[in-house]
All heavy atoms as TSV, in Angstrom:
chain	resi	resn	atom	element	x	y	z
A	1	MET	N	N	62.714	74.139	92.150
A	1	MET	CA	C	63.123	75.015	91.071
A	1	MET	C	C	63.373	76.421	91.626
A	1	MET	O	O	64.344	77.075	91.234
A	1	MET	CB	C	62.075	74.995	90.033
A	1	MET	CG	C	62.440	75.833	88.805
A	1	MET	SD	S	63.805	75.026	87.902
A	1	MET	CE	C	63.873	75.983	86.515
A	2	GLN	N	N	62.533	76.923	92.458
A	2	GLN	CA	C	62.637	78.214	93.053
A	2	GLN	C	C	63.853	78.293	93.915
A	2	GLN	O	O	64.542	79.324	93.956
A	2	GLN	CB	C	61.378	78.561	93.881
A	2	GLN	CG	C	61.234	79.961	94.234
A	2	GLN	CD	C	60.847	80.929	93.098
A	2	GLN	OE1	O	60.864	80.493	91.920
A	2	GLN	NE2	N	60.526	82.108	93.382
A	3	LYS	N	N	64.186	77.269	94.689
A	3	LYS	CA	C	65.289	77.224	95.613
A	3	LYS	C	C	66.595	77.262	94.773
A	3	LYS	O	O	67.554	77.959	95.172
A	3	LYS	CB	C	65.254	75.991	96.450
A	3	LYS	CG	C	66.232	75.941	97.561
A	3	LYS	CD	C	66.075	74.700	98.439
A	3	LYS	CE	C	67.109	74.758	99.495
A	3	LYS	NZ	N	66.945	73.556	100.377
A	4	ARG	N	N	66.604	76.560	93.683
A	4	ARG	CA	C	67.798	76.592	92.798
A	4	ARG	C	C	68.104	77.983	92.165
A	4	ARG	O	O	69.236	78.365	92.133
A	4	ARG	CB	C	67.537	75.588	91.637
A	4	ARG	CG	C	68.638	74.631	91.423
A	4	ARG	CD	C	68.211	73.627	90.371
A	4	ARG	NE	N	69.438	73.531	89.502
A	4	ARG	CZ	C	69.454	72.683	88.507
A	4	ARG	NH1	N	68.401	71.940	88.216
A	4	ARG	NH2	N	70.556	72.621	87.805
A	5	LYS	N	N	67.044	78.616	91.821
A	5	LYS	CA	C	67.182	79.981	91.284
A	5	LYS	C	C	67.657	80.928	92.384
A	5	LYS	O	O	68.561	81.782	92.085
A	5	LYS	CB	C	65.774	80.448	90.829
A	5	LYS	CG	C	65.820	81.704	89.972
A	5	LYS	CD	C	64.493	82.001	89.373
A	5	LYS	CE	C	64.518	83.101	88.411
A	5	LYS	NZ	N	63.175	83.433	87.825
A	6	LEU	N	N	67.246	80.800	93.590
A	6	LEU	CA	C	67.649	81.639	94.715
A	6	LEU	C	C	69.168	81.400	94.943
A	6	LEU	O	O	69.921	82.374	95.197
A	6	LEU	CB	C	66.841	81.394	95.972
A	6	LEU	CG	C	67.110	82.266	97.143
A	6	LEU	CD1	C	66.859	83.682	96.842
A	6	LEU	CD2	C	66.328	81.830	98.348
A	7	VAL	N	N	69.634	80.213	94.965
A	7	VAL	CA	C	71.022	79.833	95.181
A	7	VAL	C	C	71.879	80.523	94.053
A	7	VAL	O	O	72.957	81.066	94.313
A	7	VAL	CB	C	71.203	78.299	95.201
A	7	VAL	CG1	C	72.730	78.002	95.191
A	7	VAL	CG2	C	70.551	77.787	96.483
A	8	PHE	N	N	71.420	80.381	92.852
A	8	PHE	CA	C	72.140	80.964	91.707
A	8	PHE	C	C	72.242	82.481	91.857
A	8	PHE	O	O	73.353	83.101	91.583
A	8	PHE	CB	C	71.446	80.589	90.382
A	8	PHE	CG	C	72.116	81.255	89.177
A	8	PHE	CD1	C	73.288	80.746	88.672
A	8	PHE	CD2	C	71.488	82.304	88.535
A	8	PHE	CE1	C	73.910	81.359	87.615
A	8	PHE	CE2	C	72.132	82.943	87.468
A	8	PHE	CZ	C	73.331	82.452	86.973
A	9	VAL	N	N	71.210	83.116	92.250
A	9	VAL	CA	C	71.194	84.567	92.406
A	9	VAL	C	C	72.180	84.968	93.536
A	9	VAL	O	O	72.939	85.901	93.434
A	9	VAL	CB	C	69.806	85.148	92.748
A	9	VAL	CG1	C	69.862	86.610	93.222
A	9	VAL	CG2	C	68.904	84.974	91.534
A	10	LYS	N	N	72.179	84.235	94.608
A	10	LYS	CA	C	73.128	84.467	95.752
A	10	LYS	C	C	74.625	84.365	95.291
A	10	LYS	O	O	75.401	85.174	95.605
A	10	LYS	CB	C	72.811	83.605	96.931
A	10	LYS	CG	C	71.607	83.920	97.715
A	10	LYS	CD	C	71.414	82.948	98.885
A	10	LYS	CE	C	70.212	83.213	99.667
A	10	LYS	NZ	N	70.038	82.320	100.796
A	11	ILE	N	N	74.843	83.272	94.573
A	11	ILE	CA	C	76.163	83.027	94.047
A	11	ILE	C	C	76.639	84.195	93.143
A	11	ILE	O	O	77.738	84.695	93.138
A	11	ILE	CB	C	76.315	81.655	93.426
A	11	ILE	CG1	C	76.261	80.591	94.511
A	11	ILE	CG2	C	77.670	81.514	92.688
A	11	ILE	CD1	C	76.140	79.230	93.936
A	12	ALA	N	N	75.732	84.611	92.278
A	12	ALA	CA	C	75.982	85.681	91.294
A	12	ALA	C	C	76.288	86.973	92.041
A	12	ALA	O	O	77.263	87.713	91.661
A	12	ALA	CB	C	74.836	85.832	90.321
A	13	VAL	N	N	75.535	87.271	93.072
A	13	VAL	CA	C	75.716	88.529	93.800
A	13	VAL	C	C	77.116	88.484	94.523
A	13	VAL	O	O	77.833	89.409	94.550
A	13	VAL	CB	C	74.554	88.730	94.788
A	13	VAL	CG1	C	74.877	89.844	95.780
A	13	VAL	CG2	C	73.287	89.097	94.092
A	14	ILE	N	N	77.406	87.370	95.170
A	14	ILE	CA	C	78.698	87.237	95.871
A	14	ILE	C	C	79.834	87.328	94.940
A	14	ILE	O	O	80.819	87.981	95.186
A	14	ILE	CB	C	78.693	85.882	96.694
A	14	ILE	CG1	C	77.728	85.973	97.792
A	14	ILE	CG2	C	80.096	85.593	97.175
A	14	ILE	CD1	C	77.501	84.678	98.541
A	15	ALA	N	N	79.702	86.696	93.774
A	15	ALA	CA	C	80.836	86.738	92.759
A	15	ALA	C	C	81.019	88.127	92.231
A	15	ALA	O	O	82.132	88.614	92.077
A	15	ALA	CB	C	80.497	85.756	91.610
A	16	THR	N	N	79.884	88.867	92.038
A	16	THR	CA	C	79.997	90.233	91.518
A	16	THR	C	C	80.667	91.117	92.554
A	16	THR	O	O	81.528	91.932	92.245
A	16	THR	CB	C	78.619	90.734	91.127
A	16	THR	OG1	O	78.071	89.866	90.153
A	16	THR	CG2	C	78.637	92.164	90.617
A	17	ALA	N	N	80.218	90.988	93.767
A	17	ALA	CA	C	80.788	91.840	94.917
A	17	ALA	C	C	82.332	91.503	95.032
A	17	ALA	O	O	83.070	92.379	95.267
A	17	ALA	CB	C	80.023	91.564	96.180
A	18	PHE	N	N	82.622	90.228	95.026
A	18	PHE	CA	C	84.044	89.856	95.121
A	18	PHE	C	C	84.911	90.462	94.004
A	18	PHE	O	O	85.970	90.999	94.181
A	18	PHE	CB	C	84.156	88.360	95.156
A	18	PHE	CG	C	85.589	87.785	95.310
A	18	PHE	CD1	C	86.293	87.904	96.478
A	18	PHE	CD2	C	86.237	87.318	94.170
A	18	PHE	CE1	C	87.563	87.454	96.591
A	18	PHE	CE2	C	87.534	86.873	94.269
A	18	PHE	CZ	C	88.248	86.906	95.476
A	19	THR	N	N	84.389	90.352	92.780
A	19	THR	CA	C	85.099	90.892	91.598
A	19	THR	C	C	85.267	92.372	91.712
A	19	THR	O	O	86.360	92.910	91.513
A	19	THR	CB	C	84.336	90.543	90.295
A	19	THR	OG1	O	84.216	89.102	90.217
A	19	THR	CG2	C	85.073	91.008	89.068
A	20	LEU	N	N	84.210	93.090	92.082
A	20	LEU	CA	C	84.336	94.565	92.195
A	20	LEU	C	C	85.274	94.969	93.333
A	20	LEU	O	O	86.012	95.896	93.203
A	20	LEU	CB	C	82.923	95.149	92.504
A	20	LEU	CG	C	81.944	95.138	91.317
A	20	LEU	CD1	C	80.600	95.631	91.689
A	20	LEU	CD2	C	82.474	95.956	90.124
A	21	ALA	N	N	85.240	94.236	94.463
A	21	ALA	CA	C	86.161	94.510	95.554
A	21	ALA	C	C	87.589	94.273	95.048
A	21	ALA	O	O	88.542	95.028	95.387
A	21	ALA	CB	C	85.857	93.669	96.779
A	22	LEU	N	N	87.839	93.176	94.382
A	22	LEU	CA	C	89.204	92.833	93.853
A	22	LEU	C	C	89.681	93.929	92.933
A	22	LEU	O	O	90.827	94.368	93.067
A	22	LEU	CB	C	89.166	91.480	93.182
A	22	LEU	CG	C	90.538	90.874	92.872
A	22	LEU	CD1	C	91.320	90.642	94.138
A	22	LEU	CD2	C	90.319	89.594	92.102
A	23	LEU	N	N	88.854	94.366	92.040
A	23	LEU	CA	C	89.253	95.398	91.083
A	23	LEU	C	C	89.485	96.746	91.818
A	23	LEU	O	O	90.359	97.486	91.447
A	23	LEU	CB	C	88.209	95.532	89.959
A	23	LEU	CG	C	88.080	94.394	89.002
A	23	LEU	CD1	C	86.924	94.607	88.094
A	23	LEU	CD2	C	89.406	94.257	88.200
A	24	GLY	N	N	88.652	97.032	92.728
A	24	GLY	CA	C	88.808	98.233	93.558
A	24	GLY	C	C	90.079	98.285	94.351
A	24	GLY	O	O	90.809	99.311	94.325
A	25	PHE	N	N	90.405	97.196	94.953
A	25	PHE	CA	C	91.658	97.206	95.741
A	25	PHE	C	C	92.889	97.216	94.825
A	25	PHE	O	O	93.888	97.775	95.142
A	25	PHE	CB	C	91.701	95.904	96.608
A	25	PHE	CG	C	90.882	95.976	97.823
A	25	PHE	CD1	C	89.956	95.026	98.059
A	25	PHE	CD2	C	90.904	97.079	98.658
A	25	PHE	CE1	C	89.124	95.079	99.186
A	25	PHE	CE2	C	90.091	97.192	99.787
A	25	PHE	CZ	C	89.165	96.167	100.057
A	26	GLN	N	N	92.750	96.613	93.630
A	26	GLN	CA	C	93.829	96.609	92.657
A	26	GLN	C	C	94.105	98.047	92.206
A	26	GLN	O	O	95.259	98.461	92.133
A	26	GLN	CB	C	93.547	95.745	91.505
A	26	GLN	CG	C	94.662	95.714	90.480
A	26	GLN	CD	C	94.241	94.849	89.261
A	26	GLN	OE1	O	93.148	94.441	89.102
A	26	GLN	NE2	N	95.191	94.700	88.386
A	27	ASN	N	N	93.105	98.815	91.928
A	27	ASN	CA	C	93.248	100.192	91.530
A	27	ASN	C	C	93.726	101.073	92.621
A	27	ASN	O	O	94.532	102.032	92.408
A	27	ASN	CB	C	91.895	100.742	90.910
A	27	ASN	CG	C	91.598	100.178	89.578
A	27	ASN	OD1	O	92.437	99.679	88.925
A	27	ASN	ND2	N	90.315	100.155	89.268
A	28	PHE	N	N	93.339	100.739	93.879
A	28	PHE	CA	C	93.753	101.575	94.987
A	28	PHE	C	C	95.293	101.363	95.208
A	28	PHE	O	O	95.983	102.361	95.457
A	28	PHE	CB	C	92.995	101.144	96.227
A	28	PHE	CG	C	93.476	101.888	97.485
A	28	PHE	CD1	C	93.236	103.200	97.647
A	28	PHE	CD2	C	94.243	101.202	98.423
A	28	PHE	CE1	C	93.604	103.884	98.893
A	28	PHE	CE2	C	94.681	101.813	99.556
A	28	PHE	CZ	C	94.367	103.209	99.779
A	29	THR	N	N	95.761	100.157	95.172
A	29	THR	CA	C	97.123	99.940	95.434
A	29	THR	C	C	98.034	100.367	94.281
A	29	THR	O	O	99.181	100.772	94.398
A	29	THR	CB	C	97.434	98.434	95.686
A	29	THR	OG1	O	96.929	97.683	94.569
A	29	THR	CG2	C	96.746	97.999	97.018
A	30	ALA	N	N	97.514	100.430	93.001
A	30	ALA	CA	C	98.233	100.892	91.908
A	30	ALA	C	C	98.589	102.378	92.010
A	30	ALA	O	O	99.582	102.832	91.473
A	30	ALA	CB	C	97.516	100.559	90.574
A	31	LYS	N	N	97.711	103.138	92.664
A	31	LYS	CA	C	97.879	104.579	92.765
A	31	LYS	C	C	98.699	104.962	94.005
A	31	LYS	O	O	98.994	106.108	94.209
A	31	LYS	CB	C	96.514	105.285	92.763
A	31	LYS	CG	C	95.834	105.192	91.448
A	31	LYS	CD	C	94.501	105.889	91.505
A	31	LYS	CE	C	93.711	105.607	90.243
A	31	LYS	NZ	N	92.369	106.156	90.299
A	32	TYR	N	N	98.947	103.978	94.865
A	32	TYR	CA	C	99.583	104.246	96.108
A	32	TYR	C	C	101.073	104.474	95.861
A	32	TYR	O	O	101.774	103.661	95.227
A	32	TYR	CB	C	99.417	103.087	97.037
A	32	TYR	CG	C	100.148	103.239	98.328
A	32	TYR	CD1	C	99.696	104.069	99.360
A	32	TYR	CD2	C	101.332	102.546	98.564
A	32	TYR	CE1	C	100.317	104.158	100.564
A	32	TYR	CE2	C	102.000	102.688	99.784
A	32	TYR	CZ	C	101.521	103.497	100.757
A	32	TYR	OH	O	102.194	103.693	101.922
A	33	THR	N	N	101.561	105.624	96.354
A	33	THR	CA	C	102.955	105.901	96.252
A	33	THR	C	C	103.411	106.346	97.652
A	33	THR	O	O	102.728	106.962	98.382
A	33	THR	CB	C	103.329	106.979	95.292
A	33	THR	OG1	O	102.559	108.197	95.563
A	33	THR	CG2	C	103.023	106.572	93.860
A	34	LYS	N	N	104.662	106.060	97.958
A	34	LYS	CA	C	105.201	106.425	99.263
A	34	LYS	C	C	105.629	107.858	99.230
A	34	LYS	O	O	106.236	108.326	98.292
A	34	LYS	CB	C	106.418	105.529	99.585
A	34	LYS	CG	C	106.855	105.534	100.989
A	34	LYS	CD	C	107.826	104.519	101.266
A	34	LYS	CE	C	108.022	104.345	102.752
A	34	LYS	NZ	N	108.941	103.263	103.087
A	35	THR	N	N	105.208	108.652	100.263
A	35	THR	CA	C	105.554	110.017	100.315
A	35	THR	C	C	106.171	110.307	101.704
A	35	THR	O	O	106.041	109.563	102.662
A	35	THR	CB	C	104.324	110.904	100.188
A	35	THR	OG1	O	103.396	110.580	101.134
A	35	THR	CG2	C	103.690	110.761	98.812
A	36	TRP	N	N	106.889	111.413	101.734
A	36	TRP	CA	C	107.465	111.815	102.955
A	36	TRP	C	C	106.856	113.129	103.366
A	36	TRP	O	O	106.616	113.964	102.591
A	36	TRP	CB	C	108.958	111.997	102.755
A	36	TRP	CG	C	109.653	110.732	102.415
A	36	TRP	CD1	C	110.008	110.345	101.090
A	36	TRP	CD2	C	110.001	109.647	103.225
A	36	TRP	NE1	N	110.579	109.090	101.132
A	36	TRP	CE2	C	110.595	108.633	102.421
A	36	TRP	CE3	C	109.923	109.411	104.620
A	36	TRP	CZ2	C	111.045	107.464	102.905
A	36	TRP	CZ3	C	110.394	108.159	105.095
A	36	TRP	CH2	C	110.949	107.243	104.293
A	37	ALA	N	N	106.686	113.357	104.697
A	37	ALA	CA	C	106.132	114.536	105.190
A	37	ALA	C	C	106.881	114.993	106.439
A	37	ALA	O	O	107.511	114.212	107.083
A	37	ALA	CB	C	104.641	114.322	105.551
A	38	ALA	N	N	106.834	116.327	106.612
A	38	ALA	CA	C	107.434	116.861	107.835
A	38	ALA	C	C	106.386	117.468	108.682
A	38	ALA	O	O	105.511	118.227	108.221
A	38	ALA	CB	C	108.459	117.910	107.461
A	39	SER	N	N	106.284	117.110	109.962
A	39	SER	CA	C	105.257	117.603	110.834
A	39	SER	C	C	105.369	119.124	111.046
A	39	SER	O	O	104.356	119.738	111.401
A	39	SER	CB	C	105.272	116.899	112.206
A	39	SER	OG	O	106.541	117.180	112.774
A	40	SER	N	N	106.537	119.724	110.834
A	40	SER	CA	C	106.665	121.106	111.031
A	40	SER	C	C	106.488	121.944	109.728
A	40	SER	O	O	106.776	123.085	109.705
A	40	SER	CB	C	108.088	121.443	111.602
A	40	SER	OG	O	109.081	120.893	110.682
A	41	GLY	N	N	106.117	121.283	108.613
A	41	GLY	CA	C	105.925	121.935	107.337
A	41	GLY	C	C	106.987	121.683	106.413
A	41	GLY	O	O	107.877	120.849	106.652
A	42	PRO	N	N	107.082	122.463	105.328
A	42	PRO	CA	C	108.150	122.230	104.338
A	42	PRO	C	C	109.472	122.614	104.831
A	42	PRO	O	O	109.626	123.380	105.776
A	42	PRO	CB	C	107.686	123.058	103.119
A	42	PRO	CG	C	106.867	124.159	103.771
A	42	PRO	CD	C	106.143	123.533	104.921
A	43	SER	N	N	110.468	122.032	104.191
A	43	SER	CA	C	111.853	122.464	104.540
A	43	SER	C	C	112.090	123.946	104.236
A	43	SER	O	O	111.353	124.601	103.490
A	43	SER	CB	C	112.846	121.595	103.880
A	43	SER	OG	O	112.804	121.874	102.506
A	44	ALA	N	N	113.100	124.470	104.831
A	44	ALA	CA	C	113.422	125.938	104.674
A	44	ALA	C	C	113.693	126.335	103.200
A	44	ALA	O	O	113.557	127.462	102.845
A	44	ALA	CB	C	114.536	126.311	105.559
A	45	SER	N	N	114.038	125.386	102.407
A	45	SER	CA	C	114.390	125.739	101.047
A	45	SER	C	C	113.125	125.714	100.068
A	45	SER	O	O	113.321	125.851	98.896
A	45	SER	CB	C	115.420	124.717	100.492
A	45	SER	OG	O	114.870	123.461	100.555
A	46	HIS	N	N	111.965	125.533	100.609
A	46	HIS	CA	C	110.748	125.521	99.854
A	46	HIS	C	C	109.694	126.504	100.323
A	46	HIS	O	O	108.508	126.172	100.475
A	46	HIS	CB	C	110.151	124.025	99.821
A	46	HIS	CG	C	110.985	123.116	99.058
A	46	HIS	ND1	N	112.018	122.377	99.650
A	46	HIS	CD2	C	111.014	122.761	97.760
A	46	HIS	CE1	C	112.571	121.634	98.735
A	46	HIS	NE2	N	112.007	121.820	97.558
A	47	THR	N	N	110.148	127.690	100.599
A	47	THR	CA	C	109.188	128.716	101.102
A	47	THR	C	C	108.695	129.720	100.108
A	47	THR	O	O	107.900	130.609	100.417
A	47	THR	CB	C	109.870	129.507	102.230
A	47	THR	OG1	O	111.031	130.193	101.678
A	47	THR	CG2	C	110.360	128.601	103.375
A	48	ASN	N	N	109.143	129.600	98.807
A	48	ASN	CA	C	108.794	130.494	97.751
A	48	ASN	C	C	109.363	131.853	97.920
A	48	ASN	O	O	108.944	132.813	97.296
A	48	ASN	CB	C	107.261	130.512	97.553
A	48	ASN	CG	C	106.883	130.865	96.119
A	48	ASN	OD1	O	107.691	130.604	95.192
A	48	ASN	ND2	N	105.764	131.453	95.906
A	49	ALA	N	N	110.383	131.916	98.756
A	49	ALA	CA	C	111.106	133.200	98.943
A	49	ALA	C	C	111.990	133.377	97.674
A	49	ALA	O	O	112.179	132.474	96.927
A	49	ALA	CB	C	112.005	133.172	100.163
A	50	PRO	N	N	112.470	134.621	97.444
A	50	PRO	CA	C	113.287	134.855	96.276
A	50	PRO	C	C	114.509	133.942	96.229
A	50	PRO	O	O	115.240	133.737	97.203
A	50	PRO	CB	C	113.801	136.345	96.435
A	50	PRO	CG	C	112.721	136.979	97.278
A	50	PRO	CD	C	112.218	135.859	98.167
A	51	GLY	N	N	114.668	133.232	95.126
A	51	GLY	CA	C	115.784	132.321	94.905
A	51	GLY	C	C	115.465	130.861	95.495
A	51	GLY	O	O	116.381	130.056	95.404
A	52	GLU	N	N	114.321	130.658	96.055
A	52	GLU	CA	C	113.964	129.337	96.608
A	52	GLU	C	C	112.798	128.781	95.833
A	52	GLU	O	O	111.960	129.481	95.173
A	52	GLU	CB	C	113.564	129.450	98.076
A	52	GLU	CG	C	114.692	129.772	98.984
A	52	GLU	CD	C	114.274	129.739	100.439
A	52	GLU	OE1	O	113.105	129.528	100.682
A	52	GLU	OE2	O	115.132	129.965	101.275
A	53	ALA	N	N	112.670	127.450	95.882
A	53	ALA	CA	C	111.524	126.794	95.208
A	53	ALA	C	C	110.292	126.876	96.155
A	53	ALA	O	O	110.366	127.394	97.254
A	53	ALA	CB	C	111.907	125.308	95.057
A	54	ASN	N	N	109.183	126.402	95.601
A	54	ASN	CA	C	107.991	126.328	96.428
A	54	ASN	C	C	107.486	124.798	96.476
A	54	ASN	O	O	108.223	123.951	96.024
A	54	ASN	CB	C	106.887	127.298	95.921
A	54	ASN	CG	C	106.505	126.977	94.495
A	54	ASN	OD1	O	106.627	125.841	93.985
A	54	ASN	ND2	N	106.031	127.989	93.830
A	55	CYS	N	N	106.345	124.619	96.941
A	55	CYS	CA	C	105.824	123.278	97.143
A	55	CYS	C	C	105.642	122.529	95.783
A	55	CYS	O	O	105.543	121.317	95.815
A	55	CYS	CB	C	104.627	123.218	97.951
A	55	CYS	SG	S	103.407	124.433	97.526
A	56	THR	N	N	105.604	123.204	94.666
A	56	THR	CA	C	105.464	122.566	93.395
A	56	THR	C	C	106.724	121.833	93.016
A	56	THR	O	O	106.693	121.103	91.977
A	56	THR	CB	C	105.084	123.524	92.266
A	56	THR	OG1	O	106.031	124.542	92.182
A	56	THR	CG2	C	103.761	124.193	92.601
A	57	ALA	N	N	107.786	121.975	93.706
A	57	ALA	CA	C	108.988	121.175	93.397
A	57	ALA	C	C	108.674	119.651	93.625
A	57	ALA	O	O	109.248	118.808	92.958
A	57	ALA	CB	C	110.136	121.647	94.296
A	58	CYS	N	N	107.849	119.407	94.612
A	58	CYS	CA	C	107.465	118.029	94.916
A	58	CYS	C	C	105.986	117.660	94.512
A	58	CYS	O	O	105.666	116.638	94.038
A	58	CYS	CB	C	107.596	117.673	96.357
A	58	CYS	SG	S	109.331	117.810	96.959
A	59	HIS	N	N	105.140	118.719	94.689
A	59	HIS	CA	C	103.656	118.490	94.463
A	59	HIS	C	C	103.300	119.147	93.160
A	59	HIS	O	O	103.140	120.351	93.070
A	59	HIS	CB	C	102.876	119.144	95.631
A	59	HIS	CG	C	103.261	118.547	96.973
A	59	HIS	ND1	N	102.863	117.404	97.447
A	59	HIS	CD2	C	104.068	119.113	97.917
A	59	HIS	CE1	C	103.340	117.139	98.646
A	59	HIS	NE2	N	104.084	118.160	98.958
A	60	THR	N	N	103.080	118.341	92.139
A	60	THR	CA	C	102.741	118.830	90.838
A	60	THR	C	C	101.343	118.670	90.433
A	60	THR	O	O	100.883	119.059	89.349
A	60	THR	CB	C	103.676	118.137	89.789
A	60	THR	OG1	O	103.438	116.795	89.839
A	60	THR	CG2	C	105.110	118.459	90.012
A	61	ASP	N	N	100.501	118.008	91.304
A	61	ASP	CA	C	99.131	117.749	90.982
A	61	ASP	C	C	98.184	118.988	90.987
A	61	ASP	O	O	97.289	119.021	90.185
A	61	ASP	CB	C	98.531	116.683	91.900
A	61	ASP	CG	C	99.176	115.375	91.775
A	61	ASP	OD1	O	99.886	115.161	90.750
A	61	ASP	OD2	O	99.078	114.566	92.759
A	62	PHE	N	N	98.484	119.891	91.842
A	62	PHE	CA	C	97.581	121.074	91.950
A	62	PHE	C	C	98.417	122.352	91.946
A	62	PHE	O	O	99.567	122.375	92.341
A	62	PHE	CB	C	96.831	120.980	93.331
A	62	PHE	CG	C	96.074	119.744	93.478
A	62	PHE	CD1	C	96.513	118.633	94.220
A	62	PHE	CD2	C	94.817	119.585	92.843
A	62	PHE	CE1	C	95.804	117.509	94.336
A	62	PHE	CE2	C	94.075	118.479	92.986
A	62	PHE	CZ	C	94.550	117.430	93.695
A	63	PRO	N	N	97.754	123.463	91.512
A	63	PRO	CA	C	98.512	124.715	91.542
A	63	PRO	C	C	98.697	125.229	92.937
A	63	PRO	O	O	97.955	124.807	93.860
A	63	PRO	CB	C	97.558	125.679	90.703
A	63	PRO	CG	C	96.167	125.071	90.863
A	63	PRO	CD	C	96.418	123.615	90.962
A	64	VAL	N	N	99.642	126.099	93.149
A	64	VAL	CA	C	99.848	126.668	94.481
A	64	VAL	C	C	98.631	127.539	94.865
A	64	VAL	O	O	98.165	128.321	94.068
A	64	VAL	CB	C	101.134	127.517	94.461
A	64	VAL	CG1	C	101.388	128.162	95.835
A	64	VAL	CG2	C	102.321	126.602	94.132
A	65	ASN	N	N	98.209	127.416	96.156
A	65	ASN	CA	C	97.102	128.226	96.565
A	65	ASN	C	C	97.481	129.125	97.678
A	65	ASN	O	O	98.428	128.967	98.319
A	65	ASN	CB	C	95.876	127.349	97.029
A	65	ASN	CG	C	96.235	126.379	98.101
A	65	ASN	OD1	O	97.364	126.350	98.613
A	65	ASN	ND2	N	95.309	125.521	98.407
């Protein structure tokens, strides 16, 4: 009886971990978007100079710092 209970607990723990991992990976990939970056910084038209845009033209999540 004790051995059966231990097997059930092990299966429950494995199933719970598998379910949480599956849900976690699903949420991670749902938020993944392809982005482009330049190693030398933003293009010359996004310097916030008069008449030019700044980084908020592409990045809308955070205010400019």
